TIMI-786459 format. One record per residue (C-alpha): x, y, z. Coordinates in steps of 0.25 Angstrom, whole numbers, plus 5000, padded with zeros to 4 digits. Example, Ala and Ser with C-alpha at 12.3 -4.5 7.8 and 13.67 -1.06 7.14 Angstrom:
// TIMI-786459
504949825031505549965029
//
This chain:
// TIMI-786459
530554495570531954415569532554395554531854295547530854175551531254095561531053955554530553835565530853695560531453715547531553585542529953565543529153605533528153725534526553715534525953805524527153835515528053955513526654045512526054015524525454115534526154185546525454165558525654275567525854225583525754315596526854265606527054305621528454325626527954315642529054375651528954385666529554485675530854395676531054375663530354235661529654215649528354105646528453995636527453905634527353765625526653735613525453665616525253515614524553485599525253625593526553635584527853625592527153565603527853585617528853695612528953815620528553945615528054095620526454095621525554155611524854105599524354155584523554295582522254295577521554365566521754515568522454495582523554565585524954505592524554565605523054505604523554375601524654365612523554395623522454305618523554195615524154215630522654205636522254085628523554005629524154035643523054105649523754255653523254395649524454475645524854615647525654695637526154635625527554685621527754645604529154585605529654505592529054445580529654305575529154235562529354085564529153985552528553845560528353745551526953745554526653895553527454025551527254115563527554255568527754265581527554395587528154395601527654485613528354505627527254495637527654535653526254545660525154455659523954395668523454265672524254135675524854045663523653945658524353865647522953845641523553755629524153655639525553725636526653725645527553845648528653895656529354035660530554035655531954115653533154095646533654005642532053935641532053795647530753755639531053655626530753655616530553805611529753845598530553905588529954035589530154045603531754045601531954185595531054245606532054165617533254235610532554375610532254345625533754315627534154435617533454525627533954465639535254455635535254305638536454235630536454075628535253975622533854025625533153885624533453755625533453665611532553545610
//
């Protein structure tokens, strides 16, 4: 986990106050053989609608990160993933929720992408061409930049 908590939209009040529970989220960083990675847009009607993120979702009770990731990617984008490589963890304080993002790399899957929630998708590389980028996505772009010795801005400011 990175040092500290990433605070998104710091000027906005926090729902639930200081004692709110952490929401565990499994996130897939799907990477194709050439290095492109998948970003999806937040669906209509959800918080941060239209922002770009790595796909995933909340853990159900008694579900592991890997189990949640497998379920969420099947439900949201219609694929069955191969091996899951736990990668990094980031705590993000959004106005609507305090979330622990459990990022996992996924380099193999079966099936065609089906955006079942009406979201858009884009295969990206650095710097990403889509905007705006969800605050919890920014650290991942930085980690990918470090791994790839990429210098410069990793995304466009909306």
